[in-house]
C-alpha positions as CSV (number, residue, x, y, z in Angstrom):
1,X,85.0,119.0,-276.2
2,X,87.7,120.0,-273.7
3,X,86.4,123.4,-272.9
4,X,83.9,123.7,-270.0
5,X,81.3,126.0,-268.4
6,X,82.6,126.8,-264.9
7,X,80.3,128.0,-262.2
8,X,82.7,130.4,-260.3
9,X,81.8,131.3,-256.7
10,X,82.4,134.8,-255.3
11,X,82.6,136.2,-251.8
12,X,79.3,137.1,-250.0
13,X,80.6,140.5,-249.2
14,X,83.8,142.5,-248.8
15,X,85.8,139.6,-247.2
16,X,89.3,138.5,-248.2
17,X,89.1,136.1,-251.2
18,X,91.5,133.7,-249.6
19,X,89.1,133.2,-246.6
20,X,86.3,131.7,-248.6
21,X,87.5,130.9,-252.1
22,X,89.8,127.8,-252.7
23,X,93.0,128.5,-254.5
24,X,92.2,126.2,-257.4
25,X,89.2,128.4,-258.2
26,X,91.8,131.2,-258.9
27,X,93.6,128.7,-261.1
28,X,90.5,128.2,-263.2
29,X,89.9,131.9,-263.4
30,X,93.4,132.2,-265.0
31,X,92.4,129.6,-267.6
32,X,89.2,131.5,-268.6
33,X,88.8,134.6,-270.7
34,X,85.0,134.6,-271.3
35,X,82.6,135.4,-268.5
36,X,78.8,135.5,-268.2
37,X,78.0,137.9,-265.4
38,X,75.2,139.7,-263.7
39,X,77.1,143.0,-263.5
40,X,80.3,143.6,-265.5
41,X,81.7,146.3,-263.2
42,X,81.5,144.1,-260.0
43,X,82.7,141.0,-261.9
44,X,85.8,142.8,-263.1
45,X,86.4,144.1,-259.6
46,X,86.1,140.6,-258.2
47,X,88.4,139.0,-260.8
48,X,91.1,141.6,-260.0
49,X,90.7,141.0,-256.3
50,X,90.9,137.3,-256.9
51,X,94.3,137.7,-258.6
52,X,93.5,137.2,-262.3
53,X,96.7,137.5,-264.4
54,X,95.1,138.4,-267.7
55,X,94.6,142.0,-268.4
56,X,91.0,142.8,-267.5
57,X,90.5,144.6,-270.8
58,X,91.4,141.5,-272.7
59,X,88.5,139.6,-271.2
60,X,85.1,139.2,-272.8
61,X,81.9,139.7,-270.7
62,X,78.3,138.9,-271.4
63,X,75.7,140.4,-269.2
64,X,73.0,138.2,-267.7
65,X,70.3,140.2,-265.9
66,X,66.8,141.6,-266.3
67,X,68.0,143.7,-269.2
68,X,69.4,140.9,-271.3
69,X,67.3,138.9,-273.7
70,X,66.9,135.1,-273.5
71,X,67.3,135.0,-277.3
72,X,71.0,136.0,-276.7
73,X,71.8,133.3,-274.2
74,X,72.7,130.6,-276.9
75,X,75.4,133.0,-278.4
76,X,77.0,133.5,-275.0
77,X,78.1,129.8,-275.1
78,X,79.7,130.0,-278.6
79,X,83.3,130.3,-277.2
80,X,83.0,126.8,-275.8
81,X,82.8,125.4,-279.4
82,X,86.1,127.2,-280.1
83,X,87.7,125.3,-277.2
84,X,87.6,128.3,-274.8
85,X,86.3,128.0,-271.2
86,X,83.5,130.2,-270.0
87,X,82.8,131.2,-266.4
88,X,79.6,132.3,-264.8
89,X,79.9,134.8,-262.0
90,X,77.0,135.8,-259.7
91,X,76.8,139.0,-257.7
92,X,77.5,137.0,-254.6
93,X,77.9,133.4,-253.6
94,X,77.4,130.5,-256.0
95,X,75.9,130.7,-259.5
96,X,72.8,128.9,-260.4
97,X,71.3,129.0,-256.8
98,X,68.7,131.7,-256.5
99,X,70.5,133.2,-259.5
100,X,69.8,133.7,-263.2
101,X,72.9,131.6,-264.1
102,X,70.6,128.6,-263.9
103,X,69.1,129.6,-267.3
104,X,72.6,129.4,-269.0
105,X,73.3,126.1,-267.2
106,X,70.1,124.6,-268.6
107,X,71.1,125.6,-272.2
108,X,74.6,124.1,-271.6
109,X,73.1,120.7,-270.7
110,X,70.9,120.9,-273.8
111,X,74.0,121.4,-275.9
112,X,76.0,118.7,-274.1
113,X,78.5,121.2,-272.7
114,X,80.3,120.0,-269.6
115,X,79.2,122.0,-266.5
116,X,81.6,122.2,-263.6
117,X,80.4,123.7,-260.2
118,X,83.3,125.1,-258.1
119,X,83.3,125.1,-254.3
120,X,82.5,128.4,-252.7
121,X,80.2,130.1,-250.1
122,X,76.5,129.7,-250.4
123,X,74.5,131.7,-247.9
124,X,71.6,129.3,-248.2
125,X,73.6,126.3,-247.2
126,X,75.7,128.1,-244.7
127,X,72.6,129.4,-242.9
128,X,71.1,125.9,-242.8
129,X,74.4,124.5,-241.4
130,X,74.5,127.1,-238.6
131,X,70.8,127.2,-237.7
132,X,70.4,124.0,-235.8
133,X,67.1,123.5,-237.6
134,X,66.3,120.5,-239.9
135,X,69.1,120.1,-242.4
136,X,67.6,116.9,-243.8
137,X,64.6,118.6,-245.3
138,X,64.5,122.3,-246.1
139,X,63.1,124.6,-248.8
140,X,64.4,128.0,-250.0
141,X,61.4,130.0,-251.2
142,X,63.1,133.3,-252.2
143,X,61.5,136.6,-251.5
144,X,58.2,137.0,-249.7
145,X,55.4,139.3,-251.0
146,X,56.0,143.0,-250.6
147,X,52.5,143.9,-249.6
148,X,52.0,143.3,-245.8
149,X,48.7,141.3,-246.0
150,X,50.1,138.9,-248.6
151,X,53.4,138.7,-246.7
152,X,51.6,137.7,-243.5
153,X,49.5,135.1,-245.4
154,X,52.7,133.7,-246.8
155,X,54.5,133.5,-243.5
156,X,51.6,131.6,-242.0
157,X,51.6,129.2,-245.0
158,X,55.3,128.5,-244.5
159,X,54.9,128.0,-240.8
160,X,52.1,125.4,-241.4
161,X,54.2,123.7,-244.1
162,X,57.3,123.5,-241.8
163,X,55.2,121.7,-239.1
164,X,53.3,119.5,-241.5
165,X,56.4,118.4,-243.4
166,X,59.0,118.7,-240.7
167,X,60.8,121.0,-243.1
168,X,62.9,124.1,-242.5
169,X,61.7,127.1,-244.6
170,X,64.2,129.7,-245.8
171,X,63.5,133.1,-247.3
172,X,65.1,136.5,-247.9
173,X,64.1,140.1,-248.0
174,X,65.4,143.3,-249.5
175,X,67.8,144.5,-246.8
176,X,66.0,147.8,-246.1
177,X,62.8,145.9,-245.4
178,X,64.4,143.5,-242.9
179,X,62.9,145.1,-239.8
180,X,59.4,145.0,-241.3
181,X,59.8,141.3,-242.0
182,X,61.1,140.6,-238.5
183,X,58.1,142.4,-237.0
184,X,55.7,140.4,-239.1
185,X,57.4,137.1,-238.1
186,X,57.2,138.0,-234.4
187,X,53.6,139.2,-234.6
188,X,52.2,136.3,-236.6
189,X,54.2,133.1,-235.8
190,X,53.5,130.8,-232.9
191,X,55.5,131.5,-229.8
192,X,57.1,128.0,-230.0
193,X,58.2,128.4,-233.7
194,X,62.0,128.6,-234.0
195,X,63.4,131.5,-236.1
196,X,67.0,131.7,-237.2
197,X,68.3,135.1,-238.4
198,X,71.6,134.8,-240.4
199,X,73.2,138.1,-241.4
200,X,76.5,139.0,-243.1
201,X,77.5,135.4,-243.4
202,X,81.3,134.9,-243.7
203,X,82.0,138.5,-242.9
204,X,83.6,139.9,-239.7
205,X,80.2,141.3,-238.8
206,X,78.5,137.8,-239.1
207,X,75.4,137.4,-237.0
208,X,73.6,134.0,-236.7
209,X,71.1,133.3,-233.9
210,X,68.3,130.8,-233.5
211,X,65.6,131.3,-230.9
212,X,61.9,130.7,-230.4
213,X,59.6,133.5,-231.4
214,X,58.9,134.0,-227.7
215,X,62.6,134.5,-227.0
216,X,63.1,136.9,-230.0
217,X,60.3,139.1,-228.7
218,X,62.4,139.9,-225.6
219,X,65.2,141.3,-227.7
220,X,65.3,141.8,-231.5
221,X,68.4,142.9,-233.4
222,X,68.5,145.9,-235.7
223,X,69.5,144.4,-239.1
224,X,68.4,147.3,-241.3
225,X,70.2,147.3,-244.7
226,X,72.2,144.1,-243.8
227,X,71.9,141.0,-246.1
228,X,70.0,138.4,-244.2
229,X,68.5,134.9,-244.6
230,X,65.6,133.9,-242.4
231,X,64.7,130.4,-241.4
232,X,61.7,129.1,-239.6
233,X,60.6,125.7,-238.3
234,X,57.5,124.9,-236.2
235,X,58.0,121.4,-234.6
C-alpha cells in the first residue's frame, strides 16, 4: 500500500502559512485529494491559503465532528485502498492531539494503513516549551468543569497532583470564560504555585507569561475571548 493517511497541521490563527507550516507540508497537500476535516468551510479556506493547486471543488471532504457518526468512519478511509492519499485537518494546530482525528488514526492502525504525522504548530507543546515549567513530565487535561464549585475542586486536585508528581498540569477554557478561570486560579491556588498563561500562540498578539500566583495577583491580563492555554506547577 503506497497511499497514506497524512496528519496535516494548520495555523493556530490568522498567521501567514509560511511562518509556521513547512513547505513540504504544502507538497503533501498537492498530492492529496481526499480530506477528513472538522469543518469543511474552514478546511477549504486553509487549503486555498496554503496554496493548493487542485481546484477546491474537485476535492472530496468527509466531516468529523459531533454531528458525524462513528459508523461512517471506516468508509472515510476507503480511498486509501484505491491508492489515494487522505489528509486529516483539524480546526487549528495538529490533528489527533486534543482532537477527534485520533478516532480515525486508531481505525487506520487497525487496518494497517500507514499514518504519517507532519510537522506543524501544537499549542500544547509550544506552551510547555515557553513556560519554563517542568517539560520532562506534564499532563494535558483538556477543559475544566463549567460549574464553579466543580471547577474549583478540579483546580485544587491538579495543583496537588503537580506537587505530588512534580508534573506540569495544562488545561484550556472556552475563550469567553477565560477571566472566570483566571479569577478561580488566583483565588484558590497557593501563592507559591506558578501559573503560565499562554495566549494567541504563534500570532503577532502572542502573550506568554509565567509568574507565581502571588505575582499574578498584582496585575492580571484581560484575555477575554482570546484562545489560551493555562499551565500550573506547585513545587
